[in-house]
C-alpha positions as CSV (number, residue, x, y, z in Angstrom):
1,M,-41.0,-37.5,42.4
2,A,-39.4,-35.1,39.9
3,I,-37.7,-32.1,41.4
4,E,-39.0,-28.6,40.7
5,N,-37.5,-25.2,41.1
6,G,-37.6,-23.7,44.5
7,V,-37.3,-27.1,46.3
8,F,-34.6,-27.6,48.9
9,I,-32.6,-30.7,48.4
10,R,-29.6,-32.6,49.9
11,L,-27.2,-33.1,47.0
12,S,-24.1,-35.3,46.4
13,Y,-21.9,-34.6,43.4
14,T,-18.6,-35.0,41.8
15,G,-17.2,-32.7,39.1
16,S,-14.5,-33.9,36.7
17,I,-12.5,-32.8,33.7
18,G,-11.3,-35.6,31.4
19,G,-12.2,-38.2,34.1
20,M,-10.1,-36.4,36.8
21,P,-12.2,-35.1,39.7
22,F,-11.7,-31.4,40.7
23,D,-14.5,-31.1,43.2
24,T,-16.7,-33.5,45.2
25,T,-18.9,-33.8,48.2
26,R,-17.6,-37.4,48.8
27,E,-14.5,-37.6,51.1
28,E,-13.4,-41.0,49.7
29,I,-13.4,-39.7,46.1
30,A,-11.4,-36.6,47.2
31,K,-8.8,-38.8,48.8
32,E,-8.5,-41.1,45.8
33,A,-8.2,-38.1,43.5
34,G,-5.6,-36.4,45.6
35,I,-7.8,-33.3,46.1
36,F,-8.7,-33.9,49.8
37,N,-8.8,-30.8,51.9
38,E,-8.6,-31.3,55.7
39,S,-10.5,-28.0,56.3
40,A,-13.4,-28.9,54.0
41,R,-16.6,-30.4,55.2
42,Y,-17.6,-33.3,53.1
43,G,-21.0,-34.9,52.7
44,P,-24.3,-34.0,50.9
45,M,-24.9,-30.3,50.7
46,V,-28.3,-28.5,51.1
47,I,-29.2,-26.2,48.3
48,K,-32.3,-24.6,46.8
49,V,-32.9,-25.7,43.2
50,G,-33.0,-22.8,40.8
51,S,-31.2,-20.4,43.1
52,T,-27.7,-20.7,41.5
53,H,-26.3,-22.3,44.7
54,V,-24.3,-24.4,42.2
55,I,-23.1,-23.5,38.7
56,P,-25.9,-22.9,36.2
57,G,-25.4,-26.0,34.1
58,L,-25.6,-28.3,37.2
59,D,-28.5,-26.3,38.6
60,E,-30.5,-26.7,35.5
61,A,-29.9,-30.5,35.4
62,L,-31.5,-30.8,38.9
63,T,-34.9,-29.7,37.6
64,G,-36.9,-32.8,36.7
65,A,-34.4,-35.2,38.3
66,E,-35.5,-38.0,40.5
67,V,-34.6,-38.5,44.1
68,G,-32.1,-41.3,44.8
69,V,-31.1,-41.7,41.1
70,E,-27.5,-41.0,40.1
71,Q,-27.4,-38.9,36.9
72,S,-24.7,-37.2,34.7
73,V,-24.5,-33.9,32.9
74,T,-21.9,-32.3,30.7
75,V,-21.6,-28.5,31.4
76,E,-20.1,-26.2,28.7
77,P,-18.0,-23.2,29.8
78,E,-20.9,-20.8,29.2
79,K,-22.9,-22.5,31.9
80,G,-19.9,-23.4,34.1
81,F,-17.2,-20.9,35.0
82,G,-17.4,-18.9,31.8
83,P,-15.2,-18.7,28.8
84,H,-11.5,-17.9,29.1
85,D,-11.1,-14.2,28.6
86,R,-7.8,-13.1,27.1
87,E,-8.3,-9.6,28.5
88,K,-7.9,-11.1,32.0
89,V,-4.3,-12.2,31.2
90,K,-1.9,-9.4,32.1
91,A,1.8,-8.8,32.3
92,Y,3.5,-7.1,35.3
93,P,7.2,-6.2,36.0
94,V,8.8,-8.7,38.3
95,K,9.8,-5.9,40.6
96,A,6.1,-5.1,41.2
97,F,5.7,-8.2,43.4
98,E,6.5,-8.4,47.1
99,K,8.1,-11.9,46.5
100,K,9.9,-13.2,43.5
101,P,7.1,-14.6,41.2
102,V,7.3,-18.2,40.1
103,V,5.0,-20.1,37.7
104,G,2.0,-21.5,39.6
105,M,2.1,-18.8,42.4
106,R,-1.3,-17.4,43.4
107,I,-1.2,-13.6,43.8
108,T,-3.5,-10.7,44.4
109,M,-3.1,-7.7,42.1
110,E,-5.4,-4.7,41.6
111,K,-7.9,-6.4,44.1
112,Q,-8.1,-9.5,41.9
113,E,-6.8,-13.0,42.5
114,G,-4.8,-14.7,39.8
115,V,-2.1,-17.2,39.1
116,V,1.3,-16.6,37.5
117,I,1.4,-18.7,34.3
118,D,4.7,-17.6,32.8
119,I,7.8,-15.6,33.4
120,I,9.2,-13.8,30.3
121,G,12.4,-11.8,30.9
122,Q,11.6,-9.4,33.7
123,R,7.8,-9.7,33.3
124,A,5.4,-12.1,34.9
125,I,2.3,-13.2,33.1
126,V,-0.8,-13.4,35.4
127,D,-4.1,-15.1,34.5
128,F,-7.1,-13.6,36.4
129,N,-9.6,-16.0,34.9
130,H,-11.2,-18.6,37.2
131,P,-9.0,-21.7,37.1
132,L,-11.8,-23.7,35.4
133,A,-12.8,-20.9,32.9
134,G,-13.0,-22.3,29.4
135,K,-13.3,-25.9,30.6
136,T,-16.0,-28.4,29.8
137,L,-17.1,-30.1,33.0
138,D,-18.6,-33.5,33.7
139,Y,-20.8,-33.9,36.8
140,T,-22.3,-37.0,38.3
141,F,-24.9,-36.2,41.0
142,T,-27.5,-37.7,43.2
143,I,-30.4,-35.9,44.9
144,E,-30.3,-37.7,48.3
145,E,-33.6,-36.3,49.6
146,I,-35.9,-33.4,49.7
147,V,-35.4,-31.1,52.7
148,E,-38.6,-29.9,54.2
149,D,-37.6,-28.9,57.8
150,D,-36.9,-25.1,58.1
151,E,-34.1,-25.6,60.6
152,E,-32.3,-28.0,58.3
153,K,-32.7,-25.6,55.4
154,M,-31.2,-22.8,57.6
155,K,-28.3,-24.9,58.7
156,G,-27.7,-25.9,55.1
157,M,-27.6,-22.3,53.9
158,I,-25.2,-21.3,56.8
159,R,-22.9,-24.2,55.9
160,L,-23.1,-23.5,52.1
161,F,-22.0,-19.8,52.4
162,S,-19.8,-19.9,55.5
163,G,-18.3,-23.4,55.4
164,R,-19.3,-23.8,59.0
165,D,-21.8,-25.7,61.1
166,I,-23.5,-23.3,63.5
167,D,-26.1,-24.2,66.2
168,L,-29.5,-22.5,66.0
169,T,-32.2,-21.9,68.6
170,R,-35.6,-20.2,68.3
171,E,-37.3,-18.0,70.9
172,D,-40.7,-17.3,69.4
173,A,-40.0,-15.0,66.4
174,K,-36.3,-14.6,67.3
175,L,-33.7,-16.8,65.6
176,I,-30.4,-17.1,67.5
177,L,-27.1,-18.2,65.9
178,H,-24.6,-19.4,68.5
179,L,-21.3,-18.3,66.9
180,P,-18.0,-20.0,67.7
181,P,-15.4,-17.7,69.4
182,G,-13.2,-15.8,66.9
183,I,-15.6,-16.2,63.9
184,N,-15.5,-12.4,63.2
185,Y,-11.8,-12.9,62.1
186,D,-13.0,-15.4,59.5
187,Q,-13.0,-13.5,56.1
188,R,-15.5,-15.9,54.5
189,W,-18.0,-15.3,57.3
190,F,-17.4,-11.6,57.1
191,L,-18.1,-11.5,53.4
192,W,-21.2,-13.8,53.4
193,R,-23.0,-13.0,56.6
194,G,-25.3,-10.5,54.9
195,T,-26.3,-13.1,52.3
196,I,-26.8,-15.7,55.1
197,I,-29.2,-13.3,56.9
198,Q,-31.2,-12.8,53.7
199,E,-31.4,-16.5,53.0
200,L,-32.6,-17.2,56.6
201,F,-35.4,-14.6,56.5
202,A,-36.5,-16.0,53.1
203,I,-36.8,-19.5,54.5
204,S,-39.2,-18.7,57.3
205,E,-41.6,-15.8,57.4
206,S,-42.1,-16.4,61.1
207,V,-38.6,-15.2,61.8
208,A,-38.8,-11.5,62.7
209,E,-35.3,-11.1,64.2
210,I,-31.9,-12.8,63.8
211,V,-29.4,-12.5,66.6
212,F,-25.7,-13.4,66.4
213,L,-24.6,-14.6,69.9
214,E,-20.9,-15.1,70.5
215,S,-20.0,-16.4,74.0
216,F,-16.7,-17.3,75.7
217,K,-16.2,-19.8,78.6
218,R,-13.6,-19.3,81.3
219,P,-10.7,-21.6,80.7
220,E,-10.5,-24.5,83.2
221,I,-7.5,-24.8,85.4
222,P,-5.7,-28.2,84.9
223,A,-6.2,-30.5,87.9
224,D,-2.4,-30.9,88.4
225,V,-1.9,-27.1,88.7
226,S,-2.1,-25.7,92.2
227,E,-4.3,-22.7,92.7
228,E,-2.3,-21.7,95.9
229,V,-0.2,-18.6,95.7
230,P,3.4,-19.4,96.6
231,E,4.8,-17.8,99.8
232,E,7.3,-15.1,99.3
233,E,10.8,-15.9,100.4
234,N,12.4,-13.8,103.2
């Protein structure tokens, strides 16, 4: 069955430049390539085809692809992370930085994230382009399966945007997300929760209300610690 736009799928992929992987859903490939991230969640990801949940060049290649068949696509910069824009390369006095800048340092200036690419005299050159801007990318991918269950779609969208697995329950038209303690301190969750809400409503018209439930359990007292109050000495 050929995949059409609007279909939810479970996708595995590896993106490479010159044969060197820079991103993958496969843990073993990440480890072999030296790009393994302990905080990342590996495994096939749930996306909606045609919704730019992946870069445009890869998204377009999914339409018409067959389930279970490994395929490859070359993505030019225009449909990847964009061309490299020289206007986004700027120079700053070294004294403008909180810490002494060195080549390779990632910094935030003028509410933009960039990387120091050179030090010339007392000035640091910072590139604010995406690290893969201007690069031609090669992807191998496999559509593992079509996802039809609404709960699986919802969990996939939550994981896609927040990087977390969150339990869901339904009470008639109410959808409850059981949030882990402290999630509100997670910047990624804070930035994307509005988008997640929109995605969840779009998946199921029967959902009329979404509730974020954050609960805390009382810490258990270790068995080897006495609960008795010590007597005061005279």
